[in-house]
N, C-alpha and C positions, 0 to 999 in steps of 0.2 A: 766612168769606165770600171773603177774598182768594184762598184756595186754590182755589176753585171758579170764579173768574173766567176764568182761561185755558181751562178745559174748555168753559165756556159760549161763550166767544169762538170757540173752534175749531168747536164744534157750529153756531153761528150761521153762521160762514164756509162750513162744509160744506153747510148748507141752501141758502145763497145761491148757492153754486156749482152745486149740483144743479138749482136752478131756472133758472140761466142757461145751462146746458149745451145743451139742445135748440136754442135760438136760435143759439148759437155754432156748433153743428155743421152748420148749413145753409149750404152754399156758395152764394153769390150770383154765382159766376163759374164759368167752364169753361176749361181749357187746351185749345188747338186746334192741330191740324197743318194749315197752310194753304199755298197757293202764295205767291209773292212778286209775280207778275204774272199776270193772268188767263190760264189755260191752261198755266202752268208747273208744275214737279213739286211735290209736296207734301212740303216739306222745311224748313218754318219754323215754329217754335214762337211762339205768341202767347197772349194771355189775353183771354177775352171776358167783359165785364161783363153778366151776365144781366138785371140791372135796367135798364141804359141801352142795352144792345144795341151797345156800342162795343167795337172791338177795340183792344188795345195795339199798340205798335210791336213789331217782331220781337225776341223774347227770346233766341233762338238760331238762327243760320243753320246749319241741319243739313246743308248740302251742302258744307261746308268739309272738303276732303280733308286739310288740314294741321292739323286740330284735334288738340289734346293730350288724349288719352283716357287712362283708368285701368282697371286690372284689378279686377273686382268682388271677387275673392277676396283678393288680396294688398293691395289698396287702393293699389298702386304705379302710377306712371306707366309706360305701355308705353315701352320703350327704342327700339323702332322702330315706325313706323306699321303698322297692320294692312293686308294686301293680300288680294286673293281671285283665284283663278285666272280666274274669269269677269268680275268687275267691278273688278279691279285696286284702285286707291287709293280707289275709292268706298266700299270696306269700312271705311275709316278714318273717313270722314264720319259724324257722329252719326246722320243721317237718310239715309245713303246708300241709294240705289235707291228712296227713298220710304217713308213710313210711313202705315199705315192701321189701326194697333192700338195704343192707348195707354190707360193707367189711372193715375189719381192716388191715390197712397197718402198720405192725410193724416197718419196717425200718424207716419210716418217722413219726411214732407215730400219725397217722391220722385215722379217720373213714371216709370213702367215703359213700355217699348215694345219692339217688334221691327221692324227693317226688313223690307220685304215680301219681298225676294229673298235675304236673308242670314239663315241659320238661327241667330239668336243673340238672347237676351234681353239688354236693356240698361235702364239707368235713369239719370235725371238728378237729382242732388241739388239741390233748388231753392235751398238756402241759399247754396251755392257755385257753382252752375251748372256743376259738373263732370259729365262723362258717364262712367259705368262700364259696362264690357262683360263679360258672363259668358262666359269663354273655356273653362272646364273642364267645362262641361255643354251638350250640344246642346239646342236648344229643342224642335223637332219630331222631330229625328233624321233629317230628310230634306233634306239640303242641296241636292239637285237638285230644283227646283221643276217641277212637271208643266206640260205645255202648256196644260191647261184651267184652271190656277192653282188647282186644287182643294186642294192641300196648303199653300197660302199662308195665313198667320194674318192676318186682317183685323178680328178682334173681341177685345177685352180689357177686364177691369174688375176692380176689388177688391171682393170680396163681403163679406157680413156676418160671416163667420168670419175676416176679416182676410187671407185668402189671395187671390192673384191668380189669375184664370181667363182663359184664352184659347181660341179655337176656330178650327180651320181652316175655309176656305170650304165644303169638302164634308161637315163635321160628322163626319169620320172620326176626329178627335182633339180631345178636351177635355183641356186642359193645365192643371195646377195648379202654382203656384209660391208658395213661402213669402216673406214680406217682412221677416222678422226678421234677426238677425245672421248666421244661417246659411241661405243661399239654396239651397233645393232644388227641382228641377223634376220633376214627376211626370206621365207620360202616363196619364190615367184611361181611356182608350179611346174608342171610338166612341159618338156619340149615337144613340139608337133613336127611331123614330117612334112616336108614340101611335096606337093603332088607330082613334081617332076623326078622324084627319087627312084622311081621305077623298082620299087620293092626292097631297096636297100635302106633299112630303117635305122634311125639313131637309137632305137630301143632293142636292136637285134644283138644278142650276146655273141654271135659268130663274127659280126663284122664291126661292131661299134663300141664294145666295152674297153675300159682301160685307156692308156694313153695319156694325153696332156691337152692343155688349151693355150692358145696365144691370142692376143687381141689386136684389132687394128685401130686406126685413128678415126673411124667413122661408126663406132658403136656395134661392131660385130665381133664374135668369138669364132675362133677356128679350132675345131676339135680334130686332133690327130689320134685316132683310135690305135689300140695295140695291134690291131689286124691291118694297120697302115692305110685305113680309109681316112678321107678328109671331108668334114662337113663344115659349112658356114652357118653360124646360128646368130640371127639378129636378136639382140637382147630386148628390144621393145616388143617385137611380135612373138618371140620365142619360137620361131620356125627354123628348122634345120634343113638346109639344102645340101645334098650329097654332091660333092665336087669331083670325086674320083678316087683313085688309089694311087699311092706313090710307087713309081717304077724305079728300078735300079737298086733295090735293096736285096741282100741275101735272103734265101728262102727261110732261114730261121730267125731273122731280125724282127723284133717286135718294137714298135715305137712306144716308149714309156716316158720319155722326157722330151720337151720341145721348147725352144727359145728363138727369138728373133736376133740375128746378128747385125752388124753395122752395114752389111750389103743388101738388107731387106730380104734375106733368105732365112729359112727356118732350119735351125740345127736340131737334128734328132738324135737321141741316145736310147740305148736299149738296156733292159734289166737282164736280158738273156745273152745277147751277143756283144762281146766286149772288144772284139778285134778292131772295130772301127766305128766311128760316128759318121753321120752323113749330113750334108746340107741340101735342102730341097728348094728348087726353083719354083716359086709360087704361081708362075705363069704356065708351067708345064707339068708340075708335080713329078719332075725327074730328080732323083737323088744321085749325088756324087760324093765320093769319100771325102771326109773332113779329117785333115791331118791332126793327129794326136801325138804327143811325146811323153816319155816316161811310162808310168803304170796307167793302164787303161781300166777304169773301174766299171762294174756293172752299176747302172744308174737308173733308179726308179722315177726320178723327177728332176727337171731343171727349172730354173726361174731367174729372170732378170726383169728390168723395167722397159725393154725395148718393145715397141709395137710395130706391126706392119704398116708402112706408109702406103696408103691406098691410091696414090696418084695425085694428079692436079685436082684438088678439091673444088677450085673455082670453076672447073669445067665438070664438076660432078664425077670425077674418075673414081674408079674403084680397082681393087686388086683384080687383074684379069686372070681368072683361073679357068682352065680348060677342063670341061667335064670329060671323064674317061670311064670306059666300061670296065667293070670288074669281072675277073674270070669266075665263071660259074661252074657247077658240077658238070661232069662229062657225061651228060645224059644218064643212062642207067648202066654204065659200065662198072660201077662200083656201088655196092650196097653193104649196110651194117645191119646186123641182127644178133640178139635182140636189142632194142633200144627203146626204153630205158634198160640199162644194165643193172641186174640185181645180185650177181655173184662174182663181180670183179673180172668177168671175162666175156668176150663176145667174138663173133665171126665177122670177118670181112670177105665178101665174095667179089671176085674180079671176073667180069664177063666181057669177052671180046675186046680186052685191053691189049694194046700192042706188046708183044714179048719184050722182055728186058728187065733191068734192075730198077726198082722203086724204093722209096723210103716212106714209112709211115711215122708221122709225128703226131703226138697228143699233147696239147697244152691246155692250162687252165685259163680262166677269164682274164688273168693278169698277164697272159702271155708266157708264163713259165712253163718250160718243157718238163713234162713228167714222164715221158717215155719216147724212145726212138727205136725203130726196128726196121731193118732192111727186109725186103721181099723180092724175090725173082719170079717173074711171071713167065710161065712156059706153055700154058694151055688156055683154052678159051673160057673155061669155067673153073677157075681155081679158087679155093677157100683158104683163108689163113686165120688161125686162132690167135687172139690177142689177149694176153693176161695182164691185168693191172694190179698194182700193189694194193693190198688191203689198207695200207696207210693213207691212201688218197681219200680226201674228203668227199662227201656226196655233193653233187652240184653238176654244173654244166661244163663241158669240156669241148675243145675243137679237135677233130681228127682231120688231118691234112696229108695228102699223098702227093709226093713230088717224083718226077722222073728225071731224065738226063738234064744236066746243067741246072738242077734245082727248080725246074718248071713245074708249077702246080697243075695237077690234073684233077684234083678232087679235094673238096673240104665239105664237112658236115658237122652239125652239132651232135654231141653225144651226152646223154643224161646218165649220171651214175647215181643209183639209189642204194 
């Protein structure tokens, strides 16, 4: 009898551990990249309690150019700070040039991320809060970032297979990186559009740039774009299926961070709208306010280890997402000329649009608002001159017109040369 007691004890302990594991695996928090003052750059690491809605103090000031960093391969401290021909000493700061793509690796207790304008994978060891930079492998292989920001990485997650996945804004690169002792970066190639997408492309800057990615337990990634569109991407086939747009969000809300909470909902945060976060029901894509307490920070990315539970896997269940139609342009009632814009100003013509008060908003590909202007329509063929600041970078922007109660009546791409 004595000989069998240890075996029984081990077996009982194993059963208890197995029963406790699911609850322990659910993160009730998310790491977040925020500003430190409203409107500042997104270079500060915090932790968000998903139950109380309260942010922690700054865990890491990522804009510190004198930060002591380590080489991810040798694990040794850099002898001299990193520099970049374009960004100088900012390359040495952990979050230099800002961060919009981050993933929490719970198994190894690391936060993987990449600076927006520096082509490098990095990670933070949570236990020591040391930052490690991968210097022997390029991340996207494109050190020069395009003017339309298409080759910038703004989405990242750790998937069910334990690997990290990141995607460029334009969907031309799905990148996989291993998270074990030997770190390997692999470019898996471009994402393809599902034939059912009806013209809403994963490559379209007006609908599909920016945002974040979450993963499910069946090998799929879910892209939440800054324009609030949702795509499901199968990792194996690299095909993106457009699932619809999120409803119930304020007109100026751009999804920039997304994580799964313990209720199998996706909590979304914005780098532009800080009054409230929202939780998204994955069956309906309807958003409801998510209660926050204390200071609410502009957030460019969220990350935890939770994955969408896709249903009864024994029955082949999947997350049941309802396809939704996205609002298109209102026929030919509004037009822009010239486009591309060459002298920082253009005209908007309103033809046979219902009289009333409207708002013109212009945002960049990251969802950041660069201009807002009210306009009152009082006749059938009214024109409005729009002047942009000469400080705005060349590239692609989105022009959106909203009417009463923030209802979108028009959206179009604008190219600034």
